[in-house]
DOGURO-473677 format. One record per residue (C-alpha): x, y, z. Coordinates in pm, whole numbers. Each point is the difference from the previous one (the first is absolute). Layout:
% DOGURO-473677
site c1: X, c2: Y, c3: Z
...
END
This chain:
% DOGURO-473677
site c1: 5727, c2: -1515, c3: 2591
site c1: 323, c2: 39, c3: 186
site c1: 111, c2: -169, c3: 317
site c1: 87, c2: 119, c3: 348
site c1: 327, c2: -112, c3: 149
site c1: 80, c2: 54, c3: 368
site c1: 364, c2: 66, c3: 70
site c1: 87, c2: -163, c3: 332
site c1: 303, c2: -100, c3: 204
site c1: 182, c2: 69, c3: 321
site c1: 94, c2: 359, c3: 84
site c1: 302, c2: 147, c3: -180
site c1: 20, c2: -251, c3: -287
site c1: -70, c2: 263, c3: -265
site c1: -379, c2: -18, c3: -41
site c1: -64, c2: 372, c3: -7
site c1: 310, c2: 75, c3: -204
site c1: -119, c2: -257, c3: -260
site c1: -353, c2: 142, c3: 10
site c1: 123, c2: 352, c3: -54
site c1: 215, c2: -111, c3: -296
site c1: -272, c2: -213, c3: -158
site c1: -262, c2: 270, c3: 17
site c1: 253, c2: 274, c3: -77
site c1: -135, c2: 195, c3: 296
site c1: 115, c2: 80, c3: 352
site c1: -345, c2: -68, c3: 143
site c1: 138, c2: -249, c3: 250
site c1: 246, c2: 131, c3: 256
site c1: 313, c2: -218, c3: -27
site c1: 193, c2: 21, c3: 329
site c1: 244, c2: -212, c3: 194
site c1: -230, c2: -95, c3: 287
site c1: -289, c2: -246, c3: 45
site c1: -357, c2: 93, c3: -86
site c1: 83, c2: 307, c3: -204
site c1: -298, c2: -109, c3: -213
site c1: -307, c2: 26, c3: 218
site c1: -281, c2: 23, c3: -257
site c1: 22, c2: -213, c3: -311
site c1: 108, c2: 216, c3: -296
site c1: -149, c2: -92, c3: -332
site c1: 170, c2: 77, c3: -331
site c1: -128, c2: -53, c3: -353
site c1: 266, c2: -79, c3: -257
site c1: -18, c2: -50, c3: -373
site c1: 80, c2: -355, c3: -115
site c1: 285, c2: 24, c3: -251
site c1: -67, c2: -190, c3: -321
site c1: 201, c2: 59, c3: -315
site c1: -279, c2: -153, c3: -210
site c1: -230, c2: 293, c3: 82
site c1: 251, c2: 252, c3: -145
site c1: 29, c2: -204, c3: -318
site c1: -377, c2: -21, c3: -42
site c1: -44, c2: 375, c3: 68
site c1: 268, c2: 88, c3: -262
site c1: -171, c2: -213, c3: -265
site c1: -349, c2: 135, c3: 89
site c1: 136, c2: 357, c3: 14
site c1: -179, c2: 43, c3: 336
site c1: -19, c2: 339, c3: 163
site c1: 12, c2: -156, c3: 347
site c1: 162, c2: -305, c3: 155
site c1: -168, c2: -141, c3: 314
site c1: 170, c2: -290, c3: 177
site c1: -178, c2: -215, c3: 252
site c1: 54, c2: 80, c3: 368
site c1: 137, c2: -190, c3: 297
site c1: -50, c2: 97, c3: 365
site c1: 268, c2: -43, c3: 260
site c1: -88, c2: 34, c3: 368
site c1: 283, c2: 75, c3: 244
site c1: -109, c2: -177, c3: 321
site c1: 143, c2: 76, c3: 348
site c1: 292, c2: -216, c3: 115
site c1: -79, c2: -316, c3: 190
site c1: 167, c2: -142, c3: 313
site c1: -24, c2: -330, c3: 181
site c1: -333, c2: -26, c3: 187
site c1: -209, c2: 190, c3: -257
site c1: -263, c2: -274, c3: 0
site c1: -53, c2: 83, c3: 368
site c1: -10, c2: 374, c3: -62
site c1: 366, c2: 81, c3: 67
site c1: 138, c2: 316, c3: -167
site c1: -240, c2: 93, c3: -278
site c1: -106, c2: -361, c3: -39
site c1: -379, c2: 34, c3: -25
site c1: 27, c2: 281, c3: -255
site c1: 264, c2: -192, c3: -197
site c1: -215, c2: -313, c3: -22
site c1: -310, c2: 202, c3: -96
site c1: 187, c2: 178, c3: -280
site c1: 127, c2: -331, c3: -140
site c1: -355, c2: -135, c3: -29
site c1: -76, c2: 280, c3: -246
site c1: 273, c2: -80, c3: -258
site c1: 9, c2: -260, c3: -279
site c1: 359, c2: -104, c3: 43
site c1: 278, c2: 44, c3: 249
site c1: 330, c2: 155, c3: -109
site c1: 235, c2: -113, c3: 275
site c1: 313, c2: 217, c3: 10
site c1: 299, c2: -175, c3: 152
site c1: 333, c2: 162, c3: 90
site c1: 278, c2: -173, c3: -194
site c1: 274, c2: 259, c3: 51
site c1: 250, c2: 84, c3: 274
site c1: 19, c2: 359, c3: 126
site c1: 121, c2: 91, c3: 346
site c1: -163, c2: 344, c3: -28
site c1: -353, c2: -145, c3: -26
site c1: -132, c2: -165, c3: 313
site c1: -162, c2: -345, c3: -33
site c1: -279, c2: -65, c3: 244
site c1: 158, c2: -338, c3: 93
site c1: 362, c2: 130, c3: -21
site c1: 87, c2: -253, c3: -272
site c1: -59, c2: -39, c3: -377
site c1: -188, c2: -324, c3: -60
site c1: -278, c2: 29, c3: -263
site c1: -129, c2: -355, c3: 60
site c1: -43, c2: 72, c3: 370
site c1: -164, c2: 332, c3: -82
site c1: -245, c2: -170, c3: -236
site c1: -85, c2: -258, c3: 264
site c1: -83, c2: 269, c3: 257
site c1: -263, c2: 154, c3: -232
site c1: -133, c2: -336, c3: -119
site c1: -31, c2: -129, c3: 355
site c1: -212, c2: 295, c3: 99
site c1: -225, c2: -45, c3: -305
site c1: -36, c2: -368, c3: 72
site c1: -84, c2: 57, c3: 366
site c1: -267, c2: 249, c3: -100
site c1: -154, c2: -254, c3: -245
site c1: 25, c2: -281, c3: 253
site c1: -186, c2: 205, c3: 259
site c1: -277, c2: 66, c3: -252
site c1: -36, c2: -355, c3: -135
site c1: 14, c2: -176, c3: 336
site c1: -326, c2: 177, c3: 79
site c1: -161, c2: -15, c3: -342
site c1: 67, c2: -359, c3: -108
site c1: -165, c2: -177, c3: 299
site c1: -302, c2: 231, c3: -29
site c1: -35, c2: -70, c3: -373
site c1: 44, c2: -376, c3: 53
site c1: -279, c2: 4, c3: 261
site c1: -236, c2: 175, c3: -240
site c1: 103, c2: -239, c3: -277
site c1: -101, c2: -300, c3: 212
site c1: -341, c2: 163, c3: 43
site c1: -49, c2: -1, c3: -378
site c1: 139, c2: 335, c3: -106
site c1: 177, c2: -79, c3: -334
site c1: 191, c2: 327, c3: -24
site c1: 125, c2: -38, c3: 356
site c1: 112, c2: -355, c3: -80
site c1: 202, c2: 123, c3: -301
site c1: 139, c2: 282, c3: 212
site c1: 116, c2: -242, c3: 269
site c1: 158, c2: -216, c3: -265
site c1: 211, c2: 263, c3: -176
site c1: 82, c2: 211, c3: 312
site c1: 76, c2: -317, c3: 189
site c1: 265, c2: -77, c3: -258
site c1: 140, c2: 349, c3: 49
site c1: 2, c2: -44, c3: 374
site c1: 204, c2: -322, c3: -23
site c1: 251, c2: 173, c3: -226
site c1: 38, c2: 288, c3: 245
site c1: 41, c2: -242, c3: 289
site c1: 284, c2: -160, c3: -197
site c1: 169, c2: 341, c3: -44
site c1: -105, c2: 42, c3: -366
site c1: -192, c2: 290, c3: -159
site c1: -370, c2: -33, c3: -82
site c1: 69, c2: 77, c3: -370
site c1: 107, c2: -363, c3: -39
site c1: -364, c2: -101, c3: 58
site c1: -157, c2: -187, c3: -294
site c1: -375, c2: 62, c3: -26
site c1: -170, c2: -294, c3: -172
site c1: -260, c2: 199, c3: -198
site c1: -116, c2: 351, c3: -87
site c1: -221, c2: 22, c3: 312
site c1: 297, c2: -73, c3: 227
site c1: 209, c2: 251, c3: -195
site c1: -265, c2: 265, c3: 62
site c1: -27, c2: -78, c3: 370
site c1: 380, c2: -7, c3: 39
site c1: 28, c2: 340, c3: -164
site c1: -274, c2: 138, c3: 227
site c1: 199, c2: -99, c3: 303
site c1: 260, c2: 273, c3: -86
site c1: 282, c2: -190, c3: 169
site c1: 321, c2: 199, c3: 20
site c1: 226, c2: -290, c3: -93
site c1: -221, c2: -81, c3: -303
site c1: 123, c2: 311, c3: -179
site c1: 271, c2: -55, c3: -265
site c1: 348, c2: 123, c3: 107
site c1: 273, c2: 171, c3: -196
site c1: 331, c2: 24, c3: 190
site c1: 201, c2: 311, c3: -93
site c1: 369, c2: -42, c3: 88
site c1: 127, c2: 351, c3: 69
site c1: 375, c2: -16, c3: -79
site c1: 286, c2: 252, c3: -22
site c1: 63, c2: 172, c3: -332
site c1: 289, c2: -232, c3: -86
site c1: -218, c2: -310, c3: 35
site c1: -298, c2: 130, c3: -204
site c1: 90, c2: -192, c3: -315
site c1: 89, c2: -341, c3: 140
site c1: -124, c2: 1, c3: 358
site c1: 201, c2: -150, c3: 285
site c1: 2, c2: -294, c3: 241
site c1: -279, c2: 150, c3: 210
site c1: -229, c2: 49, c3: -299
site c1: 80, c2: -351, c3: -125
site c1: -131, c2: -141, c3: 328
site c1: -323, c2: 199, c3: -44
site c1: -47, c2: -130, c3: -356
site c1: 38, c2: -355, c3: 130
site c1: -261, c2: 63, c3: 264
site c1: -240, c2: 151, c3: -258
site c1: 42, c2: -301, c3: -231
site c1: -75, c2: -240, c3: 282
site c1: -327, c2: 165, c3: 93
site c1: -136, c2: 98, c3: -341
site c1: 73, c2: 371, c3: 43
site c1: 198, c2: 237, c3: -223
site c1: 316, c2: 203, c3: 67
site c1: 183, c2: 289, c3: -171
site c1: 316, c2: 192, c3: 73
site c1: -31, c2: 377, c3: 32
site c1: 228, c2: 272, c3: 129
site c1: -216, c2: 264, c3: 163
site c1: 300, c2: 230, c3: -4
site c1: 25, c2: -25, c3: -376
site c1: -373, c2: 45, c3: -47
site c1: 23, c2: 318, c3: 207
site c1: 277, c2: 132, c3: -224
site c1: -213, c2: -67, c3: -309
site c1: -277, c2: 229, c3: 122
site c1: -6, c2: 319, c3: -203
site c1: 251, c2: -118, c3: -258
site c1: -65, c2: 51, c3: -372
site c1: -83, c2: -330, c3: -180
site c1: 330, c2: 15, c3: -197
site c1: 200, c2: 57, c3: 317
site c1: -186, c2: -286, c3: 172
site c1: 95, c2: -241, c3: -279
site c1: 362, c2: 102, c3: 16
site c1: 12, c2: -18, c3: 379
site c1: -157, c2: -346, c3: 4
site c1: 238, c2: -125, c3: -271
site c1: 298, c2: 113, c3: 208
site c1: -129, c2: -221, c3: 285
site c1: -57, c2: -299, c3: -227
site c1: -381, c2: 38, c3: 15
site c1: -242, c2: -3, c3: -294
site c1: -310, c2: 126, c3: 182
site c1: -107, c2: 170, c3: 327
site c1: -94, c2: -181, c3: 315
site c1: -360, c2: 119, c3: -48
site c1: -22, c2: -193, c3: -331
site c1: 124, c2: -316, c3: 167
site c1: -239, c2: 36, c3: 290
site c1: -297, c2: 58, c3: -232
site c1: 81, c2: -296, c3: -227
site c1: 41, c2: -227, c3: 297
site c1: -323, c2: 132, c3: 151
site c1: -192, c2: -56, c3: -322
site c1: 123, c2: -357, c3: -20
site c1: -76, c2: -56, c3: 365
site c1: -360, c2: 117, c3: -35
site c1: -62, c2: -142, c3: -344
site c1: -60, c2: 339, c3: -163
site c1: 21, c2: 85, c3: -367
site c1: -25, c2: 313, c3: -220
site c1: -209, c2: 85, c3: -305
site c1: 6, c2: 324, c3: -197
site c1: -240, c2: 239, c3: -166
site c1: 136, c2: 234, c3: -272
site c1: -114, c2: 295, c3: -205
site c1: 92, c2: 356, c3: -96
site c1: -134, c2: 143, c3: 327
site c1: 185, c2: -241, c3: 232
site c1: 170, c2: -334, c3: 37
site c1: -65, c2: -163, c3: 335
site c1: 105, c2: -310, c3: 192
site c1: -252, c2: -196, c3: 209
site c1: 70, c2: -270, c3: 258
site c1: -214, c2: -314, c3: 15
site c1: 26, c2: -341, c3: 177
site c1: 149, c2: -283, c3: -206
site c1: -271, c2: -220, c3: -147
site c1: -260, c2: 276, c3: -26
site c1: -240, c2: -16, c3: -296
site c1: -66, c2: 292, c3: -226
site c1: -312, c2: 135, c3: 182
site c1: 186, c2: 1, c3: 332
site c1: 294, c2: 183, c3: -156
site c1: -242, c2: 250, c3: -152
site c1: -137, c2: 55, c3: 352
site c1: 340, c2: 135, c3: 104
site c1: -75, c2: 300, c3: -217
site c1: -363, c2: 46, c3: 101
site c1: -271, c2: -219, c3: 141
site c1: -224, c2: 87, c3: -299
site c1: 254, c2: -152, c3: -233
site c1: -35, c2: -332, c3: 181
site c1: -380, c2: 11, c3: 32
site c1: -58, c2: 85, c3: -367
site c1: 298, c2: -190, c3: -148
site c1: -48, c2: -99, c3: -366
site c1: 353, c2: -85, c3: -118
site c1: 363, c2: 102, c3: 19
site c1: 208, c2: 100, c3: -298
site c1: 334, c2: -154, c3: 91
site c1: 354, c2: 40, c3: -124
site c1: 299, c2: -176, c3: 161
site c1: 270, c2: 241, c3: 106
site c1: 267, c2: -149, c3: -230
site c1: -240, c2: 29, c3: -299
site c1: -93, c2: 357, c3: 90
site c1: 367, c2: 100, c3: -2
site c1: 108, c2: -209, c3: -299
site c1: -291, c2: 124, c3: -214
site c1: 21, c2: 362, c3: 115
site c1: -333, c2: 25, c3: 175
site c1: -368, c2: -76, c3: -48
site c1: -28, c2: 63, c3: -374
site c1: 294, c2: -221, c3: -83
site c1: -122, c2: -277, c3: 230
site c1: -348, c2: 18, c3: -155
site c1: 141, c2: -21, c3: -353
site c1: 215, c2: -298, c3: 95
site c1: -290, c2: -185, c3: 161
site c1: 151, c2: 29, c3: 350
site c1: -285, c2: 200, c3: 151
site c1: -229, c2: -260, c3: 152
site c1: -361, c2: 24, c3: 114
site c1: -19, c2: -172, c3: 337
site c1: -311, c2: -85, c3: 201
site c1: -97, c2: -50, c3: 363
site c1: 203, c2: -318, c3: 47
site c1: 328, c2: 146, c3: -119
site c1: 271, c2: -11, c3: 268
site c1: 191, c2: 325, c3: -26
site c1: 376, c2: -35, c3: -52
site c1: 276, c2: 216, c3: 147
site c1: 82, c2: 280, c3: -242
site c1: -323, c2: -14, c3: -203
site c1: -107, c2: 331, c3: -154
site c1: -375, c2: 10, c3: 31
site c1: -300, c2: 200, c3: -120
site c1: -320, c2: -99, c3: 173
site c1: -338, c2: 17, c3: -165
site c1: -290, c2: 26, c3: 243
site c1: -367, c2: 104, c3: 24
site c1: -185, c2: 114, c3: 313
END
């Protein structure tokens, strides 16, 4: 299981440049004019995780397979998108298909790069996109909520629950707040809320695209974005798309040296992924052996059978138990044999809640 992040923002804020750097491809045409990205480009990237390399070294694995993350570079949005302006309808449709929104905001000054509003103001830019998403959701809910409420009065229990949870979302939107602040009262309302596929219900990660000199500490513009994210329960990271572009094609050793010279310990990709994992509540478990060591993504709180299902549905259906070693124990005791001898290899059943970093071997029968 990975997750699919849609990269959005106004034209010329660095979306396609960031996409190209993150995916280490030039699949998206980065150009200094609006709508250079017409069709959404999708790039699969490996999720960096130093723990996987440690596990593979101990297991003497022939192959190392990280988990994957999909980035979708979505066409630039302009004011009026909710009414079909520019590429609005296509933009909104593409956003419905992603799990999270990576909202790139321009936090750098550069007279050579045109800004669609002729000024650099990341908060105003964010509000343009958010307003269009809210207007689209409002238009949808103002039709759906009354209809659901009417059916609910006639005795339809699901319609009544739908009217309740979506009615709450509608009131939030009318107050200028995103639907993700809705609080379903039970699992049924959670299911119905998710089914609604509201654009403003999706979690948001703000990416502050700064100049190279601000990549380590950010600047006043990025600080304003972080304050906005904190106020609305979103996340924010600072990235320099220019630096990420320079990193493409570098040898690992050269990358480390280059980042150190800039006062950075890791790439922008690593920061974006970690923030995205936290935003979506994702975790990683590992499988290890002489053939391969592999990382797998699973939702926080998943029990062992559900985690096994990330490998294959048969593993979940026929789950018997999971041989489990915590990552720290696996490393400290030099692998499975040492963990077994030390009594740190546990036999866990169907109710075990898998922990981030667990090294697992599933036993199943179908």
